[in-house]
N, CA, C and O atoms as CSV, one atom per row, in Angstrom:
chain,resi,resn,atom,element,x,y,z
A,1,MET,N,N,-19.180,-75.790,-131.526
A,1,MET,CA,C,-18.477,-76.051,-130.281
A,1,MET,C,C,-18.442,-74.801,-129.399
A,1,MET,O,O,-18.563,-74.891,-128.177
A,2,LEU,N,N,-18.279,-73.656,-130.017
A,2,LEU,CA,C,-18.260,-72.410,-129.257
A,2,LEU,C,C,-19.610,-72.152,-128.605
A,2,LEU,O,O,-19.683,-71.659,-127.479
A,3,ARG,N,N,-20.673,-72.487,-129.319
A,3,ARG,CA,C,-22.014,-72.311,-128.766
A,3,ARG,C,C,-22.238,-73.236,-127.569
A,3,ARG,O,O,-22.898,-72.854,-126.602
A,4,ARG,N,N,-21.696,-74.432,-127.633
A,4,ARG,CA,C,-21.828,-75.376,-126.521
A,4,ARG,C,C,-21.133,-74.842,-125.266
A,4,ARG,O,O,-21.654,-74.987,-124.160
A,5,ASN,N,N,-19.961,-74.226,-125.434
A,5,ASN,CA,C,-19.251,-73.640,-124.293
A,5,ASN,C,C,-20.053,-72.504,-123.674
A,5,ASN,O,O,-20.092,-72.370,-122.451
A,6,TYR,N,N,-20.686,-71.690,-124.498
A,6,TYR,CA,C,-21.516,-70.605,-123.980
A,6,TYR,C,C,-22.676,-71.149,-123.156
A,6,TYR,O,O,-23.000,-70.608,-122.099
A,7,LEU,N,N,-23.297,-72.212,-123.636
A,7,LEU,CA,C,-24.408,-72.807,-122.895
A,7,LEU,C,C,-23.939,-73.377,-121.556
A,7,LEU,O,O,-24.649,-73.270,-120.556
A,8,GLN,N,N,-22.759,-73.977,-121.530
A,8,GLN,CA,C,-22.226,-74.495,-120.274
A,8,GLN,C,C,-21.947,-73.368,-119.286
A,8,GLN,O,O,-22.236,-73.498,-118.097
A,9,ILE,N,N,-21.392,-72.275,-119.768
A,9,ILE,CA,C,-21.107,-71.133,-118.896
A,9,ILE,C,C,-22.389,-70.543,-118.340
A,9,ILE,O,O,-22.465,-70.228,-117.153
A,10,ILE,N,N,-23.395,-70.392,-119.186
A,10,ILE,CA,C,-24.683,-69.849,-118.740
A,10,ILE,C,C,-25.325,-70.779,-117.721
A,10,ILE,O,O,-25.879,-70.318,-116.723
A,11,PHE,N,N,-25.255,-72.087,-117.964
A,11,PHE,CA,C,-25.833,-73.050,-117.033
A,11,PHE,C,C,-25.127,-72.997,-115.678
A,11,PHE,O,O,-25.793,-72.996,-114.642
A,12,LEU,N,N,-23.798,-72.954,-115.665
A,12,LEU,CA,C,-23.055,-72.881,-114.409
A,12,LEU,C,C,-23.332,-71.572,-113.674
A,12,LEU,O,O,-23.423,-71.553,-112.447
A,13,PHE,N,N,-23.466,-70.489,-114.418
A,13,PHE,CA,C,-23.785,-69.194,-113.809
A,13,PHE,C,C,-25.166,-69.234,-113.170
A,13,PHE,O,O,-25.363,-68.706,-112.076
A,14,TYR,N,N,-26.120,-69.858,-113.849
A,14,TYR,CA,C,-27.478,-69.977,-113.304
A,14,TYR,C,C,-27.486,-70.816,-112.025
A,14,TYR,O,O,-28.143,-70.454,-111.050
A,15,ILE,N,N,-26.760,-71.933,-112.026
A,15,ILE,CA,C,-26.692,-72.795,-110.843
A,15,ILE,C,C,-26.057,-72.046,-109.670
A,15,ILE,O,O,-26.531,-72.153,-108.539
A,16,SER,N,N,-24.989,-71.291,-109.932
A,16,SER,CA,C,-24.323,-70.572,-108.841
A,16,SER,C,C,-25.209,-69.474,-108.271
A,16,SER,O,O,-25.169,-69.222,-107.067
A,17,LEU,N,N,-26.008,-68.818,-109.104
A,17,LEU,CA,C,-26.925,-67.792,-108.606
A,17,LEU,C,C,-28.102,-68.402,-107.859
A,17,LEU,O,O,-28.596,-67.823,-106.892
A,18,THR,N,N,-28.546,-69.559,-108.301
A,18,THR,CA,C,-29.720,-70.183,-107.692
A,18,THR,C,C,-29.406,-70.796,-106.339
A,18,THR,O,O,-30.175,-70.626,-105.392
A,19,PHE,N,N,-28.297,-71.503,-106.231
A,19,PHE,CA,C,-28.008,-72.267,-105.020
A,19,PHE,C,C,-26.912,-71.663,-104.147
A,19,PHE,O,O,-26.687,-72.151,-103.040
A,20,GLY,N,N,-26.237,-70.639,-104.598
A,20,GLY,CA,C,-25.171,-70.037,-103.800
A,20,GLY,C,C,-25.593,-68.726,-103.171
A,20,GLY,O,O,-26.322,-67.946,-103.784
A,21,ASN,N,N,-25.137,-68.477,-101.941
A,21,ASN,CA,C,-25.405,-67.236,-101.212
A,21,ASN,C,C,-26.888,-66.936,-101.110
A,21,ASN,O,O,-27.327,-65.822,-101.397
A,22,GLY,N,N,-27.649,-67.922,-100.705
A,22,GLY,CA,C,-29.086,-67.730,-100.545
A,22,GLY,C,C,-29.430,-67.272,-99.146
A,22,GLY,O,O,-28.774,-66.380,-98.608
A,23,LEU,N,N,-30.444,-67.865,-98.548
A,23,LEU,CA,C,-30.896,-67.472,-97.221
A,23,LEU,C,C,-30.170,-68.209,-96.111
A,23,LEU,O,O,-30.559,-68.106,-94.947
A,24,GLU,N,N,-29.124,-68.950,-96.447
A,24,GLU,CA,C,-28.464,-69.748,-95.420
A,24,GLU,C,C,-27.743,-68.895,-94.386
A,24,GLU,O,O,-27.445,-69.376,-93.293
A,25,TYR,N,N,-27.457,-67.629,-94.715
A,25,TYR,CA,C,-26.737,-66.796,-93.757
A,25,TYR,C,C,-27.599,-66.399,-92.572
A,25,TYR,O,O,-27.054,-66.035,-91.530
A,26,LEU,N,N,-28.907,-66.454,-92.683
A,26,LEU,CA,C,-29.776,-66.004,-91.599
A,26,LEU,C,C,-29.623,-66.852,-90.343
A,26,LEU,O,O,-29.762,-66.329,-89.237
A,27,LYS,N,N,-29.346,-68.123,-90.479
A,27,LYS,CA,C,-29.264,-68.989,-89.303
A,27,LYS,C,C,-27.961,-68.814,-88.542
A,27,LYS,O,O,-27.808,-69.399,-87.469
A,28,TYR,N,N,-27.022,-68.038,-89.051
A,28,TYR,CA,C,-25.748,-67.860,-88.375
A,28,TYR,C,C,-25.737,-66.665,-87.432
A,28,TYR,O,O,-24.723,-66.408,-86.784
A,29,PHE,N,N,-26.847,-65.925,-87.339
A,29,PHE,CA,C,-26.902,-64.770,-86.458
A,29,PHE,C,C,-27.542,-65.150,-85.136
A,29,PHE,O,O,-28.606,-65.767,-85.112
A,30,MET,N,N,-26.895,-64.782,-84.032
A,30,MET,CA,C,-27.395,-65.080,-82.709
A,30,MET,C,C,-27.731,-63.779,-81.997
A,30,MET,O,O,-26.933,-62.841,-81.996
A,31,LYS,N,N,-28.902,-63.724,-81.396
A,31,LYS,CA,C,-29.352,-62.515,-80.715
A,31,LYS,C,C,-28.846,-62.502,-79.274
A,31,LYS,O,O,-29.054,-63.457,-78.525
A,32,VAL,N,N,-28.183,-61.418,-78.897
A,32,VAL,CA,C,-27.701,-61.234,-77.534
A,32,VAL,C,C,-28.397,-60.001,-76.973
A,32,VAL,O,O,-28.096,-58.893,-77.416
A,33,PRO,N,N,-29.324,-60.143,-76.007
A,33,PRO,CA,C,-30.073,-58.988,-75.518
A,33,PRO,C,C,-29.246,-58.106,-74.594
A,33,PRO,O,O,-28.289,-58.551,-73.959
A,34,ASN,N,N,-29.651,-56.837,-74.541
A,34,ASN,CA,C,-29.075,-55.847,-73.623
A,34,ASN,C,C,-27.571,-55.672,-73.788
A,34,ASN,O,O,-26.848,-55.538,-72.801
A,35,CYS,N,N,-27.104,-55.672,-75.010
A,35,CYS,CA,C,-25.680,-55.464,-75.266
A,35,CYS,C,C,-25.504,-54.511,-76.433
A,35,CYS,O,O,-26.380,-54.378,-77.288
A,36,ALA,N,N,-24.372,-53.861,-76.450
A,36,ALA,CA,C,-24.051,-52.954,-77.543
A,36,ALA,C,C,-22.539,-52.933,-77.721
A,36,ALA,O,O,-21.811,-53.053,-76.736
A,37,PRO,N,N,-22.044,-52.786,-78.947
A,37,PRO,CA,C,-20.601,-52.700,-79.129
A,37,PRO,C,C,-20.076,-51.369,-78.608
A,37,PRO,O,O,-20.764,-50.351,-78.688
A,38,LYS,N,N,-18.878,-51.375,-78.082
A,38,LYS,CA,C,-18.274,-50.166,-77.531
A,38,LYS,C,C,-17.017,-49.833,-78.321
A,38,LYS,O,O,-16.117,-50.662,-78.456
A,39,ASP,N,N,-16.965,-48.614,-78.840
A,39,ASP,CA,C,-15.803,-48.116,-79.577
A,39,ASP,C,C,-15.466,-48.975,-80.791
A,39,ASP,O,O,-14.294,-49.213,-81.079
A,40,GLY,N,N,-16.479,-49.436,-81.494
A,40,GLY,CA,C,-16.242,-50.187,-82.718
A,40,GLY,C,C,-16.083,-49.246,-83.903
A,40,GLY,O,O,-16.628,-48.142,-83.884
A,41,LYS,N,N,-15.362,-49.650,-84.914
A,41,LYS,CA,C,-15.182,-48.831,-86.110
A,41,LYS,C,C,-16.375,-49.044,-87.030
A,41,LYS,O,O,-16.489,-50.082,-87.682
A,42,THR,N,N,-17.256,-48.063,-87.079
A,42,THR,CA,C,-18.486,-48.200,-87.857
A,42,THR,C,C,-18.195,-48.029,-89.340
A,42,THR,O,O,-17.548,-47.065,-89.749
A,43,LEU,N,N,-18.672,-48.964,-90.132
A,43,LEU,CA,C,-18.537,-48.870,-91.583
A,43,LEU,C,C,-19.706,-48.118,-92.190
A,43,LEU,O,O,-19.510,-47.247,-93.038
A,44,MET,N,N,-20.913,-48.441,-91.770
A,44,MET,CA,C,-22.102,-47.765,-92.290
A,44,MET,C,C,-23.274,-48.037,-91.367
A,44,MET,O,O,-23.270,-49.006,-90.607
A,45,THR,N,N,-24.275,-47.176,-91.440
A,45,THR,CA,C,-25.511,-47.352,-90.688
A,45,THR,C,C,-26.657,-47.454,-91.679
A,45,THR,O,O,-26.787,-46.615,-92.570
A,46,LEU,N,N,-27.483,-48.470,-91.531
A,46,LEU,CA,C,-28.578,-48.709,-92.464
A,46,LEU,C,C,-29.903,-48.666,-91.721
A,46,LEU,O,O,-30.066,-49.348,-90.709
A,47,ASP,N,N,-30.845,-47.880,-92.204
A,47,ASP,CA,C,-32.187,-47.837,-91.629
A,47,ASP,C,C,-33.073,-48.851,-92.339
A,47,ASP,O,O,-34.014,-48.487,-93.044
A,48,VAL,N,N,-32.766,-50.098,-92.148
A,48,VAL,CA,C,-33.492,-51.176,-92.823
A,48,VAL,C,C,-33.789,-52.263,-91.808
A,48,VAL,O,O,-33.366,-52.181,-90.655
A,49,ASP,N,N,-34.507,-53.264,-92.235
A,49,ASP,CA,C,-34.836,-54.361,-91.328
A,49,ASP,C,C,-33.646,-55.314,-91.192
A,49,ASP,O,O,-32.635,-55.173,-91.881
A,50,ALA,N,N,-33.788,-56.264,-90.308
A,50,ALA,CA,C,-32.683,-57.169,-89.997
A,50,ALA,C,C,-32.321,-58.056,-91.184
A,50,ALA,O,O,-31.168,-58.465,-91.318
A,51,PHE,N,N,-33.288,-58.357,-92.045
A,51,PHE,CA,C,-33.011,-59.235,-93.180
A,51,PHE,C,C,-32.004,-58.598,-94.125
A,51,PHE,O,O,-30.999,-59.217,-94.472
A,52,HIS,N,N,-32.271,-57.351,-94.547
A,52,HIS,CA,C,-31.378,-56.695,-95.491
A,52,HIS,C,C,-30.047,-56.336,-94.847
A,52,HIS,O,O,-29.010,-56.324,-95.509
A,53,CYS,N,N,-30.085,-56.043,-93.548
A,53,CYS,CA,C,-28.836,-55.734,-92.852
A,53,CYS,C,C,-27.935,-56.955,-92.791
A,53,CYS,O,O,-26.736,-56.852,-93.048
A,54,SER,N,N,-28.493,-58.102,-92.456
A,54,SER,CA,C,-27.686,-59.312,-92.385
A,54,SER,C,C,-27.183,-59.717,-93.763
A,54,SER,O,O,-26.097,-60.283,-93.890
A,55,LYS,N,N,-27.966,-59.430,-94.791
A,55,LYS,CA,C,-27.517,-59.723,-96.151
A,55,LYS,C,C,-26.327,-58.851,-96.514
A,55,LYS,O,O,-25.356,-59.333,-97.097
A,56,SER,N,N,-26.398,-57.556,-96.168
A,56,SER,CA,C,-25.276,-56.661,-96.442
A,56,SER,C,C,-24.049,-57.071,-95.657
A,56,SER,O,O,-22.928,-56.991,-96.160
A,57,CYS,N,N,-24.255,-57.508,-94.427
A,57,CYS,CA,C,-23.137,-57.937,-93.598
A,57,CYS,C,C,-22.520,-59.210,-94.152
A,57,CYS,O,O,-21.302,-59.381,-94.106
A,58,PHE,N,N,-23.339,-60.095,-94.668
A,58,PHE,CA,C,-22.847,-61.348,-95.234
A,58,PHE,C,C,-22.006,-61.086,-96.477
A,58,PHE,O,O,-21.006,-61.765,-96.708
A,59,GLU,N,N,-22.411,-60.101,-97.278
A,59,GLU,CA,C,-21.719,-59.837,-98.527
A,59,GLU,C,C,-20.451,-59.017,-98.339
A,59,GLU,O,O,-19.646,-58.917,-99.266
A,60,THR,N,N,-20.253,-58.428,-97.164
A,60,THR,CA,C,-19.073,-57.621,-96.896
A,60,THR,C,C,-18.140,-58.403,-95.993
A,60,THR,O,O,-18.462,-58.645,-94.830
A,61,SER,N,N,-16.995,-58.799,-96.509
A,61,SER,CA,C,-16.099,-59.648,-95.725
A,61,SER,C,C,-15.502,-58.905,-94.538
A,61,SER,O,O,-15.096,-59.539,-93.564
A,62,ALA,N,N,-15.437,-57.567,-94.594
A,62,ALA,CA,C,-14.876,-56.799,-93.483
A,62,ALA,C,C,-15.858,-56.652,-92.339
A,62,ALA,O,O,-15.465,-56.323,-91.220
A,63,CYS,N,N,-17.123,-56.890,-92.606
A,63,CYS,CA,C,-18.148,-56.711,-91.584
A,63,CYS,C,C,-18.201,-57.936,-90.695
A,63,CYS,O,O,-18.129,-59.066,-91.180
A,64,LYS,N,N,-18.327,-57.716,-89.397
A,64,LYS,CA,C,-18.364,-58.824,-88.455
A,64,LYS,C,C,-19.739,-59.020,-87.842
A,64,LYS,O,O,-20.169,-60.156,-87.640
A,65,SER,N,N,-20.435,-57.933,-87.542
A,65,SER,CA,C,-21.703,-58.047,-86.833
A,65,SER,C,C,-22.586,-56.861,-87.167
A,65,SER,O,O,-22.181,-55.942,-87.879
A,66,PHE,N,N,-23.798,-56.898,-86.641
A,66,PHE,CA,C,-24.635,-55.715,-86.762
A,66,PHE,C,C,-25.447,-55.548,-85.501
A,66,PHE,O,O,-25.695,-56.515,-84.781
A,67,MET,N,N,-25.864,-54.319,-85.230
A,67,MET,CA,C,-26.643,-54.013,-84.054
A,67,MET,C,C,-27.970,-53.415,-84.481
A,67,MET,O,O,-28.009,-52.584,-85.389
A,68,SER,N,N,-29.048,-53.820,-83.847
A,68,SER,CA,C,-30.382,-53.342,-84.203
A,68,SER,C,C,-31.078,-52.815,-82.962
A,68,SER,O,O,-31.086,-53.479,-81.926
A,69,ARG,N,N,-31.662,-51.624,-83.056
A,69,ARG,CA,C,-32.438,-51.049,-81.963
A,69,ARG,C,C,-33.916,-51.272,-82.256
A,69,ARG,O,O,-34.365,-51.104,-83.390
A,70,THR,N,N,-34.662,-51.649,-81.234
A,70,THR,CA,C,-36.077,-51.947,-81.447
A,70,THR,C,C,-36.919,-50.692,-81.563
A,70,THR,O,O,-38.003,-50.741,-82.146
A,71,VAL,N,N,-36.455,-49.557,-81.022
A,71,VAL,CA,C,-37.231,-48.318,-81.103
A,71,VAL,C,C,-37.204,-47.776,-82.524
A,71,VAL,O,O,-38.256,-47.574,-83.131
A,72,SER,N,N,-36.013,-47.539,-83.058
A,72,SER,CA,C,-35.869,-47.094,-84.443
A,72,SER,C,C,-35.042,-48.141,-85.174
A,72,SER,O,O,-33.823,-48.181,-85.007
A,73,PRO,N,N,-35.670,-48.982,-85.973
A,73,PRO,CA,C,-34.938,-50.089,-86.612
A,73,PRO,C,C,-33.792,-49.592,-87.488
A,73,PRO,O,O,-34.017,-48.900,-88.481
A,74,SER,N,N,-32.607,-49.936,-87.128
A,74,SER,CA,C,-31.425,-49.607,-87.916
A,74,SER,C,C,-30.332,-50.585,-87.528
A,74,SER,O,O,-30.451,-51.295,-86.530
A,75,CYS,N,N,-29.287,-50.621,-88.301
A,75,CYS,CA,C,-28.189,-51.523,-87.975
A,75,CYS,C,C,-26.879,-50.864,-88.340
A,75,CYS,O,O,-26.800,-50.102,-89.304
A,76,MET,N,N,-25.858,-51.160,-87.569
A,76,MET,CA,C,-24.541,-50.600,-87.810
A,76,MET,C,C,-23.585,-51.720,-88.177
A,76,MET,O,O,-23.403,-52.668,-87.413
A,77,LEU,N,N,-22.986,-51.609,-89.330
A,77,LEU,CA,C,-21.966,-52.566,-89.738
A,77,LEU,C,C,-20.620,-52.014,-89.302
A,77,LEU,O,O,-20.333,-50.839,-89.530
A,78,TYR,N,N,-19.796,-52.833,-88.683
A,78,TYR,CA,C,-18.522,-52.334,-88.189
A,78,TYR,C,C,-17.447,-53.399,-88.287
A,78,TYR,O,O,-17.732,-54.591,-88.399
A,79,GLU,N,N,-16.217,-52.945,-88.244
A,79,GLU,CA,C,-15.070,-53.836,-88.340
A,79,GLU,C,C,-14.768,-54.460,-86.989
A,79,GLU,O,O,-15.145,-53.925,-85.946
A,80,GLU,N,N,-14.091,-55.587,-87.017
A,80,GLU,CA,C,-13.640,-56.194,-85.766
A,80,GLU,C,C,-12.484,-55.371,-85.224
A,80,GLU,O,O,-11.545,-55.046,-85.950
A,81,ASP,N,N,-12.559,-55.043,-83.961
A,81,ASP,CA,C,-11.556,-54.197,-83.335
A,81,ASP,C,C,-11.269,-54.768,-81.951
A,81,ASP,O,O,-12.090,-55.498,-81.397
A,82,SER,N,N,-10.126,-54.444,-81.401
A,82,SER,CA,C,-9.807,-54.968,-80.072
A,82,SER,C,C,-10.758,-54.418,-79.021
A,82,SER,O,O,-11.092,-55.116,-78.063
A,83,THR,N,N,-11.199,-53.176,-79.187
A,83,THR,CA,C,-12.134,-52.583,-78.228
A,83,THR,C,C,-13.567,-53.000,-78.500
A,83,THR,O,O,-14.444,-52.774,-77.667
A,84,GLU,N,N,-13.818,-53.601,-79.647
A,84,GLU,CA,C,-15.181,-54.004,-79.989
A,84,GLU,C,C,-15.671,-55.119,-79.076
A,84,GLU,O,O,-16.875,-55.248,-78.856
A,85,ARG,N,N,-14.774,-55.915,-78.549
A,85,ARG,CA,C,-15.162,-57.056,-77.727
A,85,ARG,C,C,-15.712,-56.636,-76.374
A,85,ARG,O,O,-16.335,-57.437,-75.677
A,86,MET,N,N,-15.483,-55.376,-75.999
A,86,MET,CA,C,-16.040,-54.868,-74.752
A,86,MET,C,C,-17.490,-54.483,-74.993
A,86,MET,O,O,-17.773,-53.643,-75.847
A,87,LEU,N,N,-18.411,-55.086,-74.250
A,87,LEU,CA,C,-19.829,-54.820,-74.428
A,87,LEU,C,C,-20.379,-54.155,-73.181
A,87,LEU,O,O,-19.995,-54.500,-72.064
A,88,ILE,N,N,-21.285,-53.195,-73.373
A,88,ILE,CA,C,-21.881,-52.479,-72.255
A,88,ILE,C,C,-23.382,-52.658,-72.297
A,88,ILE,O,O,-23.960,-52.914,-73.353
A,89,LYS,N,N,-24.021,-52.520,-71.121
A,89,LYS,CA,C,-25.474,-52.597,-71.058
A,89,LYS,C,C,-26.074,-51.325,-71.638
A,89,LYS,O,O,-25.553,-50.230,-71.427
A,90,GLU,N,N,-27.161,-51.474,-72.361
A,90,GLU,CA,C,-27.854,-50.319,-72.909
A,90,GLU,C,C,-29.326,-50.673,-73.031
A,90,GLU,O,O,-29.672,-51.783,-73.435
A,91,TYR,N,N,-30.187,-49.738,-72.686
A,91,TYR,CA,C,-31.624,-49.989,-72.673
A,91,TYR,C,C,-32.171,-50.147,-74.088
A,91,TYR,O,O,-31.824,-49.376,-74.983
A,92,ASN,N,N,-33.015,-51.133,-74.284
A,92,ASN,CA,C,-33.740,-51.348,-75.536
A,92,ASN,C,C,-32.812,-51.556,-76.734
A,92,ASN,O,O,-33.059,-51.026,-77.817
A,93,THR,N,N,-31.777,-52.305,-76.539
A,93,THR,CA,C,-30.817,-52.567,-77.606
A,93,THR,C,C,-30.571,-54.066,-77.698
A,93,THR,O,O,-30.447,-54.752,-76.683
A,94,HIS,N,N,-30.503,-54.552,-78.906
A,94,HIS,CA,C,-30.190,-55.963,-79.125
A,94,HIS,C,C,-28.941,-56.058,-79.986
A,94,HIS,O,O,-28.812,-55.353,-80.988
A,95,PHE,N,N,-28.040,-56.914,-79.599
A,95,PHE,CA,C,-26.792,-57.099,-80.320
A,95,PHE,C,C,-26.841,-58.439,-81.041
A,95,PHE,O,O,-27.078,-59.478,-80.424
A,96,TYR,N,N,-26.619,-58.408,-82.333
A,96,TYR,CA,C,-26.632,-59.629,-83.138
A,96,TYR,C,C,-25.205,-59.924,-83.582
A,96,TYR,O,O,-24.575,-59.107,-84.255
A,97,GLN,N,N,-24.705,-61.083,-83.207
A,97,GLN,CA,C,-23.336,-61.459,-83.537
A,97,GLN,C,C,-23.345,-62.526,-84.622
A,97,GLN,O,O,-24.080,-63.510,-84.537
A,98,LEU,N,N,-22.532,-62.321,-85.624
A,98,LEU,CA,C,-22.403,-63.305,-86.702
A,98,LEU,C,C,-21.563,-64.467,-86.199
A,98,LEU,O,O,-20.387,-64.298,-85.879
A,99,ARG,N,N,-22.163,-65.640,-86.130
A,99,ARG,CA,C,-21.480,-66.838,-85.647
A,99,ARG,C,C,-21.501,-67.908,-86.730
A,99,ARG,O,O,-22.432,-67.988,-87.531
A,100,ARG,N,N,-20.468,-68.716,-86.736
A,100,ARG,CA,C,-20.427,-69.850,-87.653
A,100,ARG,C,C,-19.903,-71.054,-86.894
A,100,ARG,O,O,-18.822,-71.009,-86.308
A,101,SER,N,N,-20.673,-72.128,-86.907
A,101,SER,CA,C,-20.209,-73.351,-86.266
A,101,SER,C,C,-19.138,-74.031,-87.110
A,101,SER,O,O,-18.297,-74.764,-86.589
A,102,GLU,N,N,-19.174,-73.785,-88.394
A,102,GLU,CA,C,-18.138,-74.301,-89.288
A,102,GLU,C,C,-17.868,-73.248,-90.353
A,102,GLU,O,O,-18.796,-72.561,-90.780
A,103,PRO,N,N,-16.621,-73.103,-90.792
A,103,PRO,CA,C,-16.283,-72.044,-91.746
A,103,PRO,C,C,-17.052,-72.181,-93.053
A,103,PRO,O,O,-17.265,-73.286,-93.551
A,104,THR,N,N,-17.458,-71.061,-93.589
A,104,THR,CA,C,-18.174,-71.014,-94.857
A,104,THR,C,C,-17.470,-70.026,-95.770
A,104,THR,O,O,-17.073,-68.948,-95.326
A,105,LYS,N,N,-17.312,-70.370,-97.016
A,105,LYS,CA,C,-16.597,-69.502,-97.947
A,105,LYS,C,C,-17.461,-68.318,-98.359
A,105,LYS,O,O,-18.640,-68.467,-98.678
A,106,TYR,N,N,-16.845,-67.138,-98.344
A,106,TYR,CA,C,-17.493,-65.944,-98.859
A,106,TYR,C,C,-17.225,-65.852,-100.352
A,106,TYR,O,O,-16.555,-66.710,-100.927
A,107,ARG,N,N,-17.747,-64.815,-100.968
A,107,ARG,CA,C,-17.549,-64.632,-102.403
A,107,ARG,C,C,-16.090,-64.370,-102.741
A,107,ARG,O,O,-15.624,-64.712,-103.828
A,108,ASP,N,N,-15.359,-63.751,-101.787
A,108,ASP,CA,C,-13.963,-63.453,-102.072
A,108,ASP,C,C,-13.040,-64.641,-101.800
A,108,ASP,O,O,-11.823,-64.525,-101.943
A,109,GLY,N,N,-13.614,-65.781,-101.408
A,109,GLY,CA,C,-12.825,-66.981,-101.207
A,109,GLY,C,C,-12.252,-67.138,-99.813
A,109,GLY,O,O,-11.661,-68.172,-99.504
A,110,LYS,N,N,-12.415,-66.123,-98.958
A,110,LYS,CA,C,-11.878,-66.207,-97.599
A,110,LYS,C,C,-12.809,-67.026,-96.722
A,110,LYS,O,O,-14.014,-67.089,-96.966
A,111,GLN,N,N,-12.249,-67.644,-95.713
A,111,GLN,CA,C,-13.051,-68.404,-94.762
A,111,GLN,C,C,-12.958,-67.731,-93.406
A,111,GLN,O,O,-11.874,-67.375,-92.944
A,112,PHE,N,N,-14.117,-67.561,-92.773
A,112,PHE,CA,C,-14.173,-66.915,-91.472
A,112,PHE,C,C,-14.896,-67.813,-90.492
A,112,PHE,O,O,-15.797,-68.565,-90.864
A,113,GLU,N,N,-14.495,-67.728,-89.253
A,113,GLU,CA,C,-15.208,-68.426,-88.190
A,113,GLU,C,C,-15.309,-67.464,-87.019
A,113,GLU,O,O,-14.296,-66.971,-86.521
A,114,TYR,N,N,-16.540,-67.198,-86.579
A,114,TYR,CA,C,-16.770,-66.199,-85.548
A,114,TYR,C,C,-17.246,-66.862,-84.271
A,114,TYR,O,O,-18.008,-67.829,-84.300
A,115,PHE,N,N,-16.793,-66.337,-83.168
A,115,PHE,CA,C,-17.264,-66.764,-81.861
A,115,PHE,C,C,-17.739,-65.527,-81.121
A,115,PHE,O,O,-17.065,-64.498,-81.116
A,116,CYS,N,N,-18.887,-65.632,-80.506
A,116,CYS,CA,C,-19.501,-64.477,-79.867
A,116,CYS,C,C,-18.914,-64.259,-78.476
A,116,CYS,O,O,-18.781,-65.194,-77.687
A,117,VAL,N,N,-18.572,-63.028,-78.199
A,117,VAL,CA,C,-18.188,-62.611,-76.859
A,117,VAL,C,C,-19.294,-61.690,-76.384
A,117,VAL,O,O,-19.464,-60.601,-76.930
A,118,TYR,N,N,-20.045,-62.102,-75.383
A,118,TYR,CA,C,-21.202,-61.313,-74.997
A,118,TYR,C,C,-21.332,-61.203,-73.490
A,118,TYR,O,O,-20.772,-61.997,-72.735
A,119,PHE,N,N,-22.077,-60.210,-73.081
A,119,PHE,CA,C,-22.298,-59.909,-71.674
A,119,PHE,C,C,-23.609,-60.525,-71.252
A,119,PHE,O,O,-24.633,-60.284,-71.891
A,120,ILE,N,N,-23.609,-61.317,-70.189
A,120,ILE,CA,C,-24.835,-61.943,-69.698
A,120,ILE,C,C,-25.426,-61.056,-68.616
A,120,ILE,O,O,-24.810,-60.888,-67.563
A,121,PRO,N,N,-26.616,-60.476,-68.845
A,121,PRO,CA,C,-27.208,-59.560,-67.857
A,121,PRO,C,C,-27.704,-60.290,-66.623
A,121,PRO,O,O,-28.227,-59.662,-65.702
């Protein structure tokens, strides 16, 4: 009986790794051209492509968005702040905002719903 419980746990763990937290987070990012966050609290800067940056942002519940520059690919993860909603024009910069049309549970069990505030050039 103990062996049967172990097999059930392993099976459930395999299912959760296979079907949970996959590539579904990529469709929740919306590109806003010619915008940049102003006075945001930066958590970290990553010199990686947009795929790994969005994955890191998805796995960090404190992270709200990331910014990517086309000249030198990098992204900044930052916290939501009252001054973060102010966006300024900046040359050769793309702002990617994490949006969700319906709340999705993170690993920590919290539910978030984001709405983009962006500047239309």
